[in-house]
Structures are given as C-alpha cells and as structure tokens.
N, C-alpha and C positions, 0 to 999 in steps of 0.2 A: 504493500500500500504506500510505500514511501514516495514513489514517483507520482502517484495519483495525488497525494497530499501536497507535494511540491508544485504540481501543475495547478491545483486549485488555488494555492497561495499566490502563484504568479498571475493567473487570470484575474482573480479578485483584486489583487494589489494594483494592477494596471488600471482597472476600472475606477478604483477608489482614488488613485492619483489624478485621473482625468476629472473626476467629480470635484475634487478639491481645487484643481487648477482652473475649472471653468465656471464655478458658481461663486458669486460675490460674497454670499453669506459665509462660506467656508474660508474664503480668502481673508475676510475680516477677523474670523474667529481663530485662525491658525496663528501661532506665535511667530511674529516677524515674517509671516507669509512663506516660511521655509517649505512646508509640504505643498502649499498651493503653487509653488513655483517650479516644481519638478516637471510636470507634464501639463501642457495646454493644447486644446484642439480636440481631435478625435483619432480614430484608427486610420482614417484616410489621409489626414494631414495634421501634423502636430509639431510642437516645439519643445525640445528637451532642455531643461534648465534655462529657459528663456533665450537661448542662443543657437542651439543646433536644430535646424529644420529637418523634419522627417516626413517622408511621403510614401504612400502605398505604391509600389512599382506597377502593379496591375492597373490601378486607377489612373496613375500618371500616364501609362502607355495608352490607355483609352482616350484620355484628354488630349494627348499629343496627336493621335491619329484623327481626332475629331476637329481639332483647330489648326494643326500643323504649326502651332506656335505655343511655346510654354516658357515661363520664366526659368532662369538658371537655378534659382533657389529650389524650385520644385523638382527639377531634374537631379540636382545634387542630392537632395533629400531622398529621392527614390533610389539613387545609386548606393547611398549609405545603407538604407534598409535592405535593399536587394542583396547587396554583398554580404551583409551580416547573416541573413536567413539562408542564403544560398550556400555559404561556406561552412556554417556551424554544423547543422544537422538537417536531415530531410524533413520538410513540412513542419518545422519547429513552430511556426506561427499557428498552425491548425490546432495543436494540442496544448500549447503553453501560453497563447495570447488570445486567440479568437473566443469571444464569449458564447458563440453558438455551440461550441463544443460542450459547454456546461449543460446546455439544454438537450442536446442529442444524447449525451451520456445519461442524463436523467430519464429521458424517454426510453432508452435501451433498458435501463434498470426497471422501470415501470412495466415495460413490455414483458420482461422476463418474470417479474413478480406476479403479474396478472395472468400469465400463461397465454398471452395473445400471440397467435401464429399467423394472423391475417397479413397479407401482403398485397395491398391494392395497387402498388406501383412496382413494375418490374423493369429496371433500367440497368443497362450494362455499365460497368465501372468506367469504361472508356468514354462515356457520355460527357464527363466533366471536361475532357480535353476538347471535345467537339464544341461544347458550350463556351470554353475559353477562347477558342479561335473565332467562333461566331461573334462573341462580344467585341473582339478587336476589329473584325471585318465590318460589323454594323456601326461601330464607332466612327470608322473612317468613311463609310458610305452615307451615313445619315447626319453626321456632324454633331453628335453628342456622345457622352460616355455611356454606352449601352448598358453594361452591367451595373456600373456604379450608380446610375440613375434609379435603379430598382433593387439595389443590393439589400437583401434582408440582414446581412451582417452589419452594414453601416446604419441601417434603419434602427435595428435593435440597440446597437452600441450608442448611438446618439440619443436615443430615448432614455437609456440608463444614465448616461452622463448628464443629461439635462434634468434628471429626476422626474421624467414625465410618466404619468399613469399609463400611457400607451405601451410602455415597456412590458407591463403585465399581459396585455392583450396580445402583443407580438409573441411573447414567450409561450403563452398558452396555445396559440395557433401552431407554432413550430413543434411543440411537444406532442400535441394531439396528432398532427400530421405524421410525425416520426413513429409514433406508437402503432399506427395502422398502415403506414406506407411500407414499413419493413425496417429491419435493423440498420440504423445509421444510413438511411437512403440519401439524406442531404449531404453529409460530409464525404461519404465514400463514392457517391455517384453523380449528384446533381450540382455540386458547388464548383463553378469554374475557377474560383480562386485556389481551391485545393489542387486542381489540375495544373494551374500556373506554377504553384510552389513546387509541385512534384518535378516539373521540367527544370525549373530554375535551380533546384537543389541536387541536380544529377551528380555533381562533383563534390558534394558535402564531405567534410573530413571526419565527422563523428557519426558513427552508425552502430546499430546493434549487430554484434557478431555472434555466430553460432559455432560451437565446437562439438563436432559429432562424437568425439571420444567420451564426452561427459553425458551425452543425451541418452535417456532411458526410454524415450518415445512415449512419455505419459500422456501427451496431447494437451496438457493444461494451457500451454502458450497459445495454441490455436483456438481454444475455447474463449479466450478473453480478447484476442486481437481484433481490432476493428477493420484491419486491412489484411485478412488472413493470407492472401495470395503472396505477401512478402515473406512468409515463413515456409516457402516451398522446399527449402534446403534442410529443414529440421528433420533429424533422424537419418539423413542421407549423406550429407557432406559438410565440410567446413565452408563458411561463407558469410557474407554480409547482406543485410536486407537491401531492397531496392529503394529508390527515392520516393516510392509511393507510401513508405512507412511514415507514420506521423510522429515518431520518436516519443511516444507516450510512456514507454517503459513498463506497460502492463505485463508483457511476457516475461520481463526480468523479475518482476515482483512475484510471479507465481511459479517460476522455475526453481524447483528444489535441488536440481542437479548442477546449478551454476554453469549451465551450458550456454546461456544467453547473457551477454553483457555489452555495455557501450564500449566501443573501441575507437581509437584515433588512427585513421589511415590503415585499418585492418590489423593493427599490432595485436598479436596473440596475448591472451590473458595468462599471467603466470602468478603463482602463489608460493610462498615459502622458499623461493629461490630455485624451484625446479618446475618444469612444465608438467602439468597434469595430463595423464593419458590412461588408456585402458591397460589392464594387466597383460604383460607380455607373455604370460604362460597360457592363460585360458581365455583371455579377452573379456573377462567379466568386469563390470563397472562396480566394484565393491570397495570404494574408498573408505579408509579408516578415519578415525577422529584426528589423527595427526597429519592427514593429507596424503598418506601413502595409499597406493592401490594394492590391496591384499588379495591373494588367491585363496578363495574359499576352500578349494580342494587340497592344495598343497601346503598352505600355511606359509607361503613365501611373499615377499614384497618387492616392489620396484621403486627405485629412487635414482635419478640421474643415470638410468641405463644399467645399474648394478642389481644383481639378485643376491639375496642372502637369506639366512634362516630368520623366521619370525621371532 
C-alpha cells in the first residue's frame, strides 16, 4: 500500500497547493503567503513559486496547431513539463498528479465491492492514441484546442481548485460512468492525454523491472494492475514494463517475491551484496531468511556462485 498512499498524498497535495494559490481567502489566511505562493493557475497552465511557468504539453500542442502562434513562455513551460514527465517514469502524470485517477480508482473499488460485471462500453486500448491524434488534427483544422476545450480533466480540476459545487456533480458522473462502463475505461482506453504521455515517455529512465528468477507466478500483480498488458513478461523472462505502464507501483506492493521493483535504466536489483537467483541445484525458489537460496532436497545453499553445506 505504500505507493498507493504516496500517490494519494501527491495528488491531494497538488490540488491543495492550487487551492491555496488561487483563492484570496487562503492567501490572506496563510502566514506570509508562503503556501499560497507555491502553485498558481491550474493543471493546464500554472506558475511555480511565482517565477517558473509550467504548461501542459498536450494542451500547448493543440493551441499551437490551432493558432500557429504561441508565446515563448508557454512553449518553454511545456518543454519543462514534457521533459520532466517524459524522462522520469512512464505516464507519471496519470497516477501521481491527475485527479481523475482518484475517481477511477474509487469507481474500480466500488465496482468490485458491489460485484458489478456490466460493461456497457467496449473500447480497444489503442483508442486513446487515435483520440490523441484526432485532437491534434481537429485543433489544426478547426482553429481551437479540440480536447482541451472539452477536457473532463481540466473541467474537474478547475472546479476543485475554485471550490465550486460543480466538482461534486462532475465527480459523480465520472464515477457512475466508470462503474458501469467497465474497469478503468476512461484512463486505460478513452483518455487521449494518457495516450500522449505513453508516447512521450517511451524513453523514460525509471521503470518497473521484473526478475523471472524470483517470480513464483502467483498472479497477484496482474490482478491489481490497471494496465495488465504491460506485465506480459511476468513469469516468462526478465524485462521492463512498456511506456503504457502508469508507474502506480501496485504490482510492487502486492508482490511477495520481490520480483517487481522500480529500476533506473534497467539496472538489476541486488541485495546483501550478491545477486538473487534460483537454486543452482534444483531450480527451486526457496529463499531463506538470510537471503540465501536453499535447496529443499539437498540442504545446500548458493551464494556468489559457491555451494557449501547448510
């Protein structure tokens, strides 16, 4: 649960900072205006510490195609945000920043608790890429930011930041739709922003890595993963997840075998000074408390390639 808790703290903290920075009452109440000066604006366009301009790259691309002219401040802000999310981890925005993720996770939990199996919408996961391209094409063809103009993400975020009662109505509509449409239909299939970030973070340096030697194929990771197709290597081979992963860390939280972990540039996870692997005698995954892999049948152990008596 640690990654889920960290994600919730991140998502809620960002919304709180926006609320403090945009509402006069909070500005006046906060001591010396310190908290109120961290973030101002919204998720589409904001200012950090009153000096650093930040812009949503997808929204900026739409506006650029729509008008063919855009201020340098917006472009630089988009480059900063784009580079950060693209290089750090795949779709980091989707699970650590986007407020819609809070609602879709709630809907998924309610759907499971209520035993609802209805699926009124059947959409291929690739639809998000089609919608992303369509948003850019329409922006250029019709002269307005196609997705940004109707974005449910921006609509909900702005309602929350301005403390509008409409936030509850929007949240209710999204949760009800998600419950009956299917498990995470919005985030995994319909959101063009998710498709945009998946493409942009293709070369991200931090990703979840799977070590097949440790995997007992219990299947827990696939049961909780919102993008289960990224775990196709589980139980088969060593490898890293694709950029469609939302870097939520759910699979790591439930993996009792320590087979899944965040890695930087695919560097293998090592513990206690030696690389963990299966028993070189029988192939069993019977790791002892001290980190050794013990052979259940022969009572021998492996460490740094040496074999000795237990």
